[in-house]
C-alpha positions as CSV (number, residue, x, y, z in Angstrom):
1,M,217.0,15.6,73.3
2,I,214.1,18.0,73.0
3,E,211.8,17.8,69.9
4,L,209.8,20.8,68.9
5,D,207.9,21.2,65.6
6,G,210.3,19.0,63.6
7,F,213.4,20.7,65.3
8,L,215.5,18.6,67.4
9,D,217.5,20.3,70.3
10,R,220.2,18.1,71.2
11,E,221.0,20.6,74.2
12,F,220.5,18.8,77.6
13,A,217.8,19.8,80.3
14,H,218.0,17.9,83.5
15,T,216.1,17.2,86.1
16,Y,217.5,16.7,89.5
17,G,215.9,15.2,92.5
18,Y,217.4,15.7,96.0
19,I,216.2,15.1,99.5
20,Y,216.8,18.7,101.1
21,Q,217.3,18.6,105.0
22,D,217.5,22.4,105.5
23,E,221.3,22.8,104.6
24,L,222.7,25.7,103.0
25,L,222.6,25.4,99.2
26,R,225.4,26.8,97.1
27,F,225.1,27.1,93.4
28,D,227.6,28.3,90.6
29,N,225.5,31.4,89.3
30,Q,227.0,31.1,85.9
31,E,225.7,27.4,85.7
32,V,222.2,27.5,87.6
33,M,219.7,30.0,86.8
34,D,217.6,29.2,89.7
35,V,216.4,26.7,91.8
36,V,212.7,26.7,92.9
37,A,211.0,24.7,95.3
38,V,207.5,23.7,94.4
39,Q,204.8,21.2,95.6
40,R,205.0,17.9,93.7
41,N,201.5,17.7,93.2
42,E,201.1,21.2,91.9
43,L,203.9,20.6,89.4
44,M,202.3,17.2,88.3
45,A,199.2,19.1,87.7
46,L,200.9,21.9,85.9
47,T,202.7,19.2,83.4
48,E,199.3,17.3,83.3
49,G,197.8,20.7,81.8
50,R,195.4,20.6,84.7
51,V,196.1,24.2,86.0
52,C,198.1,26.9,84.1
53,T,200.0,28.3,86.6
54,I,201.5,27.0,90.0
55,E,203.9,28.9,92.8
56,G,207.3,28.3,93.9
57,S,209.8,29.7,96.1
58,S,213.2,30.7,94.4
59,S,216.0,29.4,96.4
60,M,218.2,32.4,94.7
61,T,216.3,35.2,95.6
62,N,214.0,34.0,98.5
63,H,210.8,35.5,96.3
64,L,207.8,33.6,95.4
65,V,207.6,33.0,91.5
66,Q,205.0,32.2,89.2
67,I,205.5,29.1,87.0
68,T,203.7,28.0,84.0
69,Q,204.4,25.4,81.4
70,T,206.4,27.7,79.1
71,D,209.2,28.1,82.2
72,L,209.6,24.3,81.9
73,A,212.0,22.6,79.5
74,P,209.3,21.1,76.8
75,H,209.3,17.6,77.4
76,R,206.6,14.8,76.8
77,L,204.1,13.9,79.6
78,T,205.7,10.7,79.7
79,Y,209.2,12.4,80.6
80,W,207.6,14.3,83.6
81,Q,205.5,10.8,84.4
82,N,209.0,8.9,85.0
83,V,210.4,12.1,86.9
84,F,207.4,11.8,89.6
85,E,207.9,8.2,89.5
86,S,211.3,8.6,90.7
87,L,210.6,11.1,93.1
88,T,207.9,8.8,94.6
89,R,210.6,6.2,95.1
90,M,213.2,8.5,96.4
91,D,210.6,9.9,99.1
92,A,209.7,6.3,100.1
93,L,213.1,5.0,100.6
94,N,214.0,8.2,102.9
95,R,211.1,7.8,105.2
């Protein structure tokens, strides 16, 4: 659930972690708008407000894209902190 200025949006916006190993990725373009690869530390800086823009690589178009906070689903900082903690655990388990 996303809360914006007293409005409750019950649409789900999921964040998925995946250990990518250079295999071909296929997505249903009716369901997935894009998958953008970014550096974890840059995304963390963006969600914490330390930077305004980061660059990512689109898996759908192979173009570089500029990402700002408005491009992300509006979650509280604690949500993003949980995402980064989970990604760190995933990374540690796969070394």
